[in-house]
C-alpha positions as CSV (number, residue, x, y, z in Angstrom):
1,M,24.8,159.3,-126.3
2,L,27.0,159.8,-129.3
3,T,29.2,156.9,-130.3
4,F,31.9,156.8,-133.0
5,N,32.8,153.9,-135.1
6,L,36.6,153.8,-135.5
7,T,36.3,151.5,-138.5
8,V,34.3,153.8,-140.8
9,P,35.1,152.8,-144.5
10,L,36.1,155.4,-147.0
11,S,33.5,157.1,-149.1
12,V,34.6,155.4,-152.4
13,D,36.2,152.0,-153.1
14,F,38.5,153.3,-155.9
15,S,37.1,150.8,-158.4
16,R,36.5,153.5,-161.0
17,P,38.5,156.5,-162.2
18,E,35.9,159.0,-161.0
19,D,36.3,157.6,-157.4
20,Y,39.8,159.1,-157.4
21,L,38.5,162.5,-158.6
22,I,35.8,162.5,-155.9
23,F,38.2,161.8,-153.2
24,I,40.8,164.3,-154.4
25,F,38.1,167.0,-154.9
26,H,36.9,166.6,-151.3
27,I,40.5,166.9,-149.9
28,L,41.1,170.1,-152.0
29,F,37.7,171.6,-151.2
30,A,38.0,170.9,-147.4
31,T,41.5,172.4,-147.3
32,G,40.6,175.4,-149.5
33,S,37.4,176.4,-147.7
34,A,38.9,175.9,-144.2
35,L,41.9,178.1,-145.1
36,L,39.9,180.8,-146.9
37,A,37.2,181.1,-144.3
38,G,39.7,180.7,-141.5
39,S,41.8,183.6,-142.9
40,V,38.6,185.8,-142.8
41,V,38.1,184.8,-139.1
42,I,41.7,185.8,-138.3
43,G,41.5,189.0,-140.3
44,I,38.4,190.2,-138.5
45,M,39.5,189.1,-135.1
46,S,42.9,190.8,-135.4
47,T,41.5,194.1,-136.7
48,R,39.8,196.4,-134.2
49,A,38.2,198.6,-136.8
50,L,36.4,195.6,-138.3
51,R,35.4,194.1,-134.9
52,S,33.7,197.4,-134.0
53,Q,31.3,197.2,-136.9
54,N,28.1,195.1,-136.7
55,R,28.2,193.9,-140.2
56,F,31.6,192.3,-139.7
57,I,30.4,190.5,-136.6
58,F,27.9,188.8,-138.8
59,M,30.6,188.0,-141.3
60,L,32.7,186.6,-138.5
61,N,29.9,184.4,-137.3
62,T,29.3,182.9,-140.8
63,S,33.0,182.5,-141.4
64,I,33.5,180.5,-138.2
65,S,30.7,178.2,-139.4
66,D,32.3,178.0,-142.9
67,T,35.6,177.1,-141.4
68,L,34.0,174.3,-139.4
69,T,32.1,173.2,-142.5
70,G,35.3,173.0,-144.5
71,C,36.9,170.9,-141.7
72,S,33.8,168.7,-141.6
73,V,34.3,167.7,-145.2
74,F,37.4,165.7,-144.1
75,Y,34.8,163.4,-142.5
76,L,31.7,163.8,-144.6
77,G,33.5,163.7,-147.9
78,L,36.2,161.2,-147.2
79,F,34.3,158.5,-145.3
80,D,31.1,156.6,-145.9
81,V,28.6,158.8,-144.1
82,Q,24.9,159.1,-144.6
83,E,22.9,161.5,-142.5
84,G,19.3,160.9,-141.9
85,Y,16.8,158.8,-140.0
86,P,18.2,156.1,-139.9
87,S,21.8,157.3,-140.5
88,R,25.0,155.4,-141.4
89,N,28.1,156.5,-139.6
90,G,26.3,159.9,-139.2
91,T,26.9,162.8,-136.8
92,F,23.3,163.3,-135.8
93,Y,23.2,166.3,-138.2
94,I,25.8,168.1,-136.1
95,L,28.1,168.8,-139.0
96,P,25.4,169.5,-141.7
97,S,23.6,171.8,-139.3
98,L,26.5,174.3,-139.6
99,L,24.8,175.5,-142.8
100,G,21.7,176.1,-140.6
101,V,23.7,178.5,-138.5
102,N,24.5,180.5,-141.6
103,V,20.8,180.5,-142.7
104,L,19.7,182.2,-139.5
105,T,22.7,184.5,-139.5
106,F,22.0,185.7,-143.0
107,V,18.4,186.5,-142.0
108,F,19.5,188.6,-139.1
109,A,22.2,190.2,-141.1
110,Q,19.6,191.3,-143.7
111,F,17.4,192.9,-141.1
112,D,20.5,194.5,-139.6
113,R,21.3,196.2,-143.0
114,Y,17.7,197.1,-143.5
115,L,17.5,198.9,-140.1
116,A,20.9,200.5,-140.6
117,V,19.9,202.1,-143.9
118,C,16.2,202.8,-143.5
119,H,16.1,203.6,-139.7
120,P,19.5,204.9,-138.8
121,F,18.5,206.6,-135.6
122,F,16.7,203.6,-134.2
123,Y,19.7,201.4,-135.3
124,K,22.3,203.6,-133.6
125,L,20.2,203.7,-130.4
126,Y,19.3,200.0,-130.0
127,I,21.3,197.8,-132.3
128,T,24.6,197.8,-130.3
129,R,27.6,195.5,-130.7
130,G,26.4,193.5,-127.7
131,V,23.0,192.9,-129.3
132,V,24.6,191.7,-132.5
133,I,26.9,189.3,-130.7
134,G,23.9,188.0,-128.7
135,V,22.0,187.4,-131.9
136,C,24.9,185.5,-133.4
137,A,25.1,183.4,-130.3
138,L,21.4,182.7,-130.5
139,C,21.8,181.3,-134.0
140,W,24.2,178.6,-132.6
141,I,22.1,178.0,-129.4
142,Y,18.9,177.5,-131.3
143,T,20.3,175.3,-134.0
144,Y,22.1,172.9,-131.6
145,S,19.5,172.9,-128.9
146,I,17.1,171.4,-131.4
147,L,19.7,168.8,-132.3
148,T,20.3,168.0,-128.7
149,V,16.6,167.3,-128.2
150,Q,16.5,165.2,-131.4
151,S,19.4,163.1,-130.2
152,V,17.7,162.1,-126.9
153,V,14.1,161.4,-128.1
154,P,12.9,158.3,-130.0
155,V,13.8,158.1,-133.7
156,E,10.1,158.5,-134.8
157,F,9.7,161.7,-132.9
158,A,13.1,163.0,-134.0
159,A,12.0,162.4,-137.6
160,Q,8.8,164.4,-137.0
161,M,10.9,167.2,-135.5
162,N,13.1,167.2,-138.5
163,A,10.1,167.4,-140.8
164,F,8.8,170.4,-138.8
165,G,12.3,171.9,-139.1
166,V,12.0,171.7,-142.9
167,I,8.7,173.6,-142.7
168,V,10.3,176.3,-140.6
169,L,13.2,176.5,-143.1
170,Q,10.7,177.1,-145.9
171,V,9.4,180.1,-144.0
172,I,12.9,181.4,-143.4
173,V,13.8,180.9,-147.1
174,A,10.7,182.9,-148.1
175,V,11.7,185.7,-145.7
176,K,15.3,185.7,-147.1
177,V,14.0,186.0,-150.7
178,L,11.7,188.9,-149.7
179,M,14.5,190.7,-147.8
180,T,16.9,190.2,-150.6
181,I,14.5,191.9,-153.0
182,K,13.9,194.7,-150.5
183,L,17.6,195.3,-150.0
184,Y,18.2,195.3,-153.7
185,M,15.5,198.0,-154.2
186,I,17.1,200.0,-151.4
187,T,20.5,199.8,-153.0
188,R,19.1,200.6,-156.5
189,Y,16.9,203.6,-155.6
190,Q,17.1,204.9,-152.1
191,L,20.9,205.2,-151.7
192,S,21.2,206.6,-155.2
193,R,19.4,209.7,-154.1
194,E,21.8,210.4,-151.1
195,A,24.7,212.8,-151.4
196,P,28.1,211.2,-151.8
197,S,29.8,210.4,-148.5
198,C,31.8,207.8,-146.7
199,D,28.7,206.7,-144.9
200,K,26.8,206.2,-148.1
201,D,29.8,204.2,-149.6
202,S,29.8,202.0,-146.5
203,K,26.1,201.3,-146.6
204,N,26.2,200.6,-150.4
205,E,29.1,198.2,-149.9
206,S,27.5,196.3,-147.1
207,L,24.2,196.0,-148.9
208,R,25.9,194.8,-152.1
209,I,27.8,192.1,-150.1
210,I,24.8,190.8,-148.3
211,V,22.6,190.7,-151.4
212,F,25.2,188.8,-153.5
213,V,26.1,186.5,-150.7
214,V,22.5,185.6,-150.0
215,I,21.7,185.1,-153.7
216,C,24.7,182.8,-154.1
217,F,23.8,181.0,-150.9
218,L,20.2,180.4,-152.1
219,I,21.3,179.2,-155.5
220,L,23.7,176.7,-154.1
221,W,21.5,175.5,-151.2
222,A,18.1,175.5,-153.0
223,P,18.6,172.1,-154.9
224,S,19.4,170.3,-151.6
225,F,16.5,172.0,-149.8
226,V,14.0,171.2,-152.6
227,N,15.2,167.5,-152.7
228,I,14.8,167.1,-149.0
229,S,11.4,168.7,-149.0
230,V,10.2,166.4,-151.8
231,K,11.5,163.3,-150.0
232,Y,9.5,164.3,-146.9
233,V,6.3,165.2,-148.7
234,T,6.2,162.5,-151.5
235,K,8.8,159.9,-150.3
236,N,10.4,160.3,-153.6
237,G,13.3,162.6,-154.5
238,L,16.9,161.7,-155.4
239,R,18.9,159.5,-153.1
240,F,22.6,159.1,-153.1
241,K,25.1,156.5,-151.8
242,N,26.6,158.8,-149.2
243,E,27.3,162.4,-148.4
244,A,30.5,162.3,-150.6
245,T,28.5,161.5,-153.7
246,N,25.5,163.7,-152.8
247,L,25.7,166.4,-155.5
248,F,23.1,168.6,-153.8
249,A,24.9,168.4,-150.4
250,I,28.2,169.2,-152.2
251,M,26.6,172.3,-153.8
252,A,25.3,173.4,-150.4
253,R,28.6,172.9,-148.7
254,F,30.3,174.9,-151.5
255,N,28.9,178.0,-149.7
256,A,31.7,177.5,-147.2
257,L,34.1,178.6,-150.1
258,S,32.0,181.1,-152.0
259,T,30.8,183.1,-149.0
260,P,34.2,184.1,-147.6
261,A,35.4,184.7,-151.2
262,L,32.6,187.1,-151.8
263,Y,33.3,188.8,-148.5
264,I,37.0,189.4,-149.5
265,R,36.0,190.4,-153.0
266,G,33.4,192.9,-151.9
267,S,35.1,194.6,-148.9
268,P,38.5,196.3,-149.5
269,A,38.9,196.8,-145.7
270,L,38.4,193.1,-145.1
271,R,40.7,192.2,-148.0
272,A,43.5,194.4,-146.6
273,A,43.0,192.9,-143.1
274,V,43.2,189.3,-144.3
275,W,46.3,190.1,-146.3
276,N,48.0,191.9,-143.5
277,S,47.0,189.5,-140.8
278,V,47.5,186.2,-142.6
279,W,48.8,185.9,-146.1
280,S,51.5,188.6,-146.1
281,K,53.1,186.8,-143.1
282,V,52.9,183.4,-144.8
283,F,54.5,184.7,-148.0
284,R,57.1,186.7,-146.0
285,R,58.2,183.6,-144.1
286,R,58.4,181.8,-147.4
287,E,60.6,184.5,-148.9
288,K,62.9,184.4,-145.8
289,R,63.2,180.7,-146.2
290,V,64.1,181.1,-149.9
291,E,66.6,183.8,-149.1
292,S,68.2,181.8,-146.4
293,G,68.4,178.9,-148.8
294,H,70.1,181.1,-151.4
295,V,72.6,182.4,-148.7
296,K,73.4,178.8,-147.7
297,L,73.9,177.8,-151.3
298,R,76.2,180.8,-151.9
299,K,78.2,180.1,-148.8
300,G,78.4,176.5,-149.8
301,G,79.6,177.5,-153.3
302,E,82.2,179.8,-151.8
303,L,83.4,177.1,-149.4
304,I,83.8,174.6,-152.3
305,L,85.6,177.2,-154.4
306,S,88.1,178.0,-151.6
307,I,88.7,174.3,-151.0
308,T,89.3,173.8,-154.8
309,Q,91.8,176.7,-154.8
310,G,93.6,175.3,-151.8
311,I,94.0,172.0,-153.5
312,R,95.4,173.6,-156.7
313,E,97.9,175.6,-154.7
314,T,99.2,172.5,-153.0
């Protein structure tokens, strides 16, 4: 059963200048990643043309995970939390496992793009929107069903399950690397031979996005993955005071900011949807408030001027 300590101390004691920087960084990072990934979620959900495409369903799934990851930093980054066996004020890996959802989603997204480009007839016949939604749901169910089992078994067995999970992740990472190379070769050679068309541009765009996103994900996540693997195999590896000062965990969580940024940068359709659905409305409201403030100031100035003239006439 999960229990929460309402007296969890802060992640830093503010005895050094860098403690203030660490605390402020986590506040800014959590806010920025939650807002950016959340805007991608709203943009896709509010645009039917994007929801009807399988590749945007995968983007939606990872963006939901990234939004929750950004929100989780308000706890993992601001309070004294150490995940592991045993843990200190931990969440039984519930919050860190949000990155695991993205790992599985990226693998399925890579296979989705491979089938869409190399086997288009099979793809259109069998890989429907319902299948993609089911696969995305499977990523969440698999990840958190494992955590549910780990939370009810003895700590020793849970640690063994976690070690087995690291081995499975090694296999998944190897598959991701191979699929990234394969998709890059397809983008470089196969699509270059096709005649110019809207379908070719869409395939090229989707392949570029998934290749760059996966490469960035692996670069930021690899140090944490290697350090965890070394600790399980050799009992060595780098150890940190808590999650807030864990440089490798911070790099891994940075994917919650880089992934939606790459989505928006790489897809003009998504960029337009995010702007029209979220940020244009935010700035429009701000402009209305500024204009109303100017009107009130102008009316106030006219009132003061009329009062002044009345006083002079008397």
